[in-house]
N, C-alpha and C positions, 0 to 999 in steps of 0.2 A: 777180501773185498776186491771190487773191480776197478782198475785204473788203467788209463792210457799210458803207454810206456814207449820211450825212444831208446833205441840201442845203438844207433848211429845216425849221423846228419842225414836228413832225408825230407821229402814232402810230407806235409800232414797226412795226407792220404796213406802213407806208408806206416804210420804208427800202428802199434798193436794194442788191442784191448785185451788185458791178462787179468788172470786172478791172482793176487798176492796177499800176504799176511797184513793186517793193519800195522802201521808203524808205530813204534813205541816211542813216546816223548821222552826227550833227555832233559838235563837240567835246565830249568827256566823255560820249558816248552810245555805245550798242551796238546792233545789230540782232538780235533774238531770232526763231528759227524756232519758232513756237509749237507746243507739245505739247497745250497746254490753255489756256483762257481762262474765267474765272469770269464768271457772270452775277449782277448786282446790282440791286436795286431802284433805286438811283440812276441806273443806266443808262436806265431807262425815263423818269425825271424829266428827264435830261439830253436825250434825244431830243425830249421835249415842250417843252423850253425852260423848265422849271420848276424846274431845278437851280441852285445858287448860281453854279457854275462854267459859264459859257456860251462853248464854243470856237467860233471862226470856222468858217464853212462853207468846204468840205465836211469833214466829220470823221467818224471812225469811232468808236463808243463802246466802252466796255470799260476797266476800271481795273486789272484783275489777270491777269497771264499767267505760264505757266511753259513753258520750253522750252530750247532749245540756242542759245548765242550763235554767230552765223554771221558777223558783221562787227563791226569795232571802229572807232570814231571817233578822230579825232585826239586825243591826250594820254591815252587809256586805258591803264593798266597793271595795273589791279586785277583784271582778267579776261583770258581769253584764248578764242579760237574753240574751240569744242567743250565749254565749261564748261555744266553743267546748272545752270540759275537760275530762280528765280521774280522777279517784278518788279512793282512798283507804278507805274502810269502814270496820266496824267490822261485820256488817250484812246488809241484805237488797238488795244484788245484783241480786238476782233470780227474779225480778219483772220489770214491764214496767217503774217504775220510783223509785228512791233511793234518800234519804237524806243523805247528806255528810257534814262534816265540811269544811267551805271554805278553811281552811289552809291545808287540805289534798287533795285539787283539783288543778291540774295544766293544764293549757291551752295547747293544744296539736299543733304540726306543722300543717300547712295548708294541706300538702300532706299526712298526717297519717290518716288512716281509723279508724273509731271506733273499729273494730275487731282488729287491731294492737294495738291500745291504751289499750284496756282492758287487753291485753295479757302482757302488759309490766310491771305495777307497782311493784308487789311484788318481781317477780323473777329476773328482772333486778336490782331492789334496792338492794336484798339481794346479788346477785353475785357482784354487784359494791362495796358495802360496804366491802364483804369478801376479794376481791382482792386488792382494793385500800387502805382501812383504816386498816383492821385487818391483811391481809397477806403481806401488803407492797410490792406488786408485782413490779417488775422493768423491763424495756425493756431488752430482750435479755436472761431473765431467763427462765428456764424450769417450766412449769406449768402442773401438772396432774389433770384432772378433771375426777372424778367418776360419774357414772350415767349420762353421758355426753349427752344422748338422751332424758332426761327428761326436764322439764321446767327450773329449776335453773341450771341444768348442760349445757344445750345448750346456755343459757345466759352467763354462765362462759366462755365457749369456745369462744364465740364472742367477749366478752369484753376483755378476755385475749389476744386475737389476736390484738384488737384495741389498747391495751396497750403495744404491741410489744414483747409479749412473744412467746416462742416456746411451742406449746400446744400438749400434749398427752391426747387423749380422751379414757376413759376406760368405757366399756358398758358390758351388759350381753347378748351377742349373736352378731354373725357376721352380721346379718340381718340388724343391726343398724349401721354398718360401713359407708355405703354411706351417711346416713343422718349426721353423725358427720363429715365427709369430707365437705359437703356442708356448714357446720357451720364455717369452717375455721380449723379444726383440722389438724395439721401436720402428726400425727401418730394416730391410733386407735388400742386399743387391747381389748380382751376379758377377764374380770376377772373371768369367769367361767372356763377358761382353765387354767390348771397348767403352772406355769413358767412365768406369766405376770410380776411378781416382777422383775425377771432377764432380761426380755425384756425392762423394764423400765431403768435398769441400763446399758444395751447394747445400747439403743438408745441415752441416756444422756453421753455416753463415760465413763460410770463408776461412774459419778458424782452422779446421782440420781435427783429426782425433787426438785427444790427450793421452790415451793409451791404446797401444795397438797389440793385440794377442795374436801371434803367428806361430802356428804349428806346422805352416806349410813350406816356408823358405822360398828358395828359388827366385823366380820373377816376381811372385807376390810381395816377397820382402823388399826387393828393389822399388818397385811400385809404391809400396807402402811409405817409403821415406819422402814421397812427394805429396802426401796427404796427412802428414803428421803435423800437430800443432807445435807451436813455440813451447819450448821446454817440454815436449811430449817424451813419452817413454815407449820404446818399441821393444816388446816381449819376445825373445827367441825361445820358442817351446820345442820345436822340433823342425824336422825336414821331410814331410810326407811327399813332397814333391820329388824326393830323390836327389835334389840339386842343393848343395850347400852354397849360399850366396856370399858375396863380398860386397863392401861398400867403400865408396870415395869418402874419406872421412872430413872432407870440407862441408858436406852436407851436415855431419854432426855438429861441426862448429857454427854454420850459419843460422841454423835454428835453434841452438843450444839443446839439441835433442840427446837423450840417453839410449844406448843400445844395451838391453839388460837380459842376461842369460838366466835361464832356470833349469837345473837339473835337480828334480825335485827328490830322487833318490838318495842324494848326497846329504840331505837334511835328516834322513833316517839313521845316518851315520855320525853326523856331527852336531844334531840339536833335537833328540827325540822329545824333549819337553815341548818344543814348539809344535811338533807334529801332533803331540797329544792335545795341545791348546787349540789348533786349528780344527781338530776333530771334534771337540766339544763344541766349537763355535759352529761347524757344519750340522751337527745334531741339533743345535738351536734353531738353526734356520730351517731345518727339516720340520721340526715340531711346530714352528710357527707358519708352516706351509709356505715358505719363501722360495724353498728349492724341492725338487723332487726327481731322483733318479729315474731316467727314462729308459726302459727296456722295450725295444721294438720287437724283438725275437727272443724266444726261449727254445732251448733243445734239450733232449735227454742225453745222458751220458752216452749211450749208443750212437747218437747222432752228431757228437762234438765235431767230426771231421766236416760234416756238412756245414755247420756253424762257421768252422774256420774258413772254408771255401766263400761263403757269403761275405765274410769280412775281408778276404783277399780281393774279391771282386766288387768291393764297395757297395754292397747292397743293403747296408745296414744303417739306420739313422738312430743316434744316441748309442745305446749299449745292446749287446746280446750276452745271453746268459744260459748256463747249463742249469736246468732245475732237477733236482733229485727226487 
């Protein structure tokens, strides 16, 4: 089979497309013949050796796949060959076949394509856990989503609307406004323009946002503390700005706000039952047409490096996927 391979820390353009034997599933594992594999920014960091998870060499990047189960490892009874599944893996996605743990695989709805399925696992799980479990978002509340045109951001907009919230999308540039409105945002702001904090207050009638979803960090986080509601929850999702912020805790006290962190991957270690329940609810939202994975660009396996370059240069709205 064909697979991209990393033999030393390097730039994505230095990866090699090689021919290797299909991997054999071990105990509790299955092998998936991939129909699609998602591209993620953390794949770039992993190839460069800058990600927290550093797999041994050689390895194939890629953490999200969708396809057909083609082989079962010992002890697997929850799946059968021919099942259409999506899976979350640590590595191995940029290949024609990928091995995954059976308990990290989920049968997909009949009408869901492999391209849609590959675009769903990490970003929708992250946003779902952030809004439902960590942020305790309630119907009728104001939700402010930063980087709302990206993968996790657009998923948060969709899920927030599905949960009954009023959604303000915040992005870096007016060219992204139409995309955010298509995802269901009630209002869209540009955080590169001065005064966006005051506009949040104006939109919410002076209240501020009840839940703020922040994958950006840096100055955006700091500014968010000035437009959060009394008893608001500020979700720390990531630091796409490259700057880890700090906060003067008197602001936490004065408004009775909560600063809530989310490292979704830890739930895969500590509460797999909750991950499965979340995925079942996400599939329900999908079949009810309340959410829909947005794939702006698809690539072939041969052009995966081009896709990683587009990601690195912020030329992608929603998700990008390798289609086989």
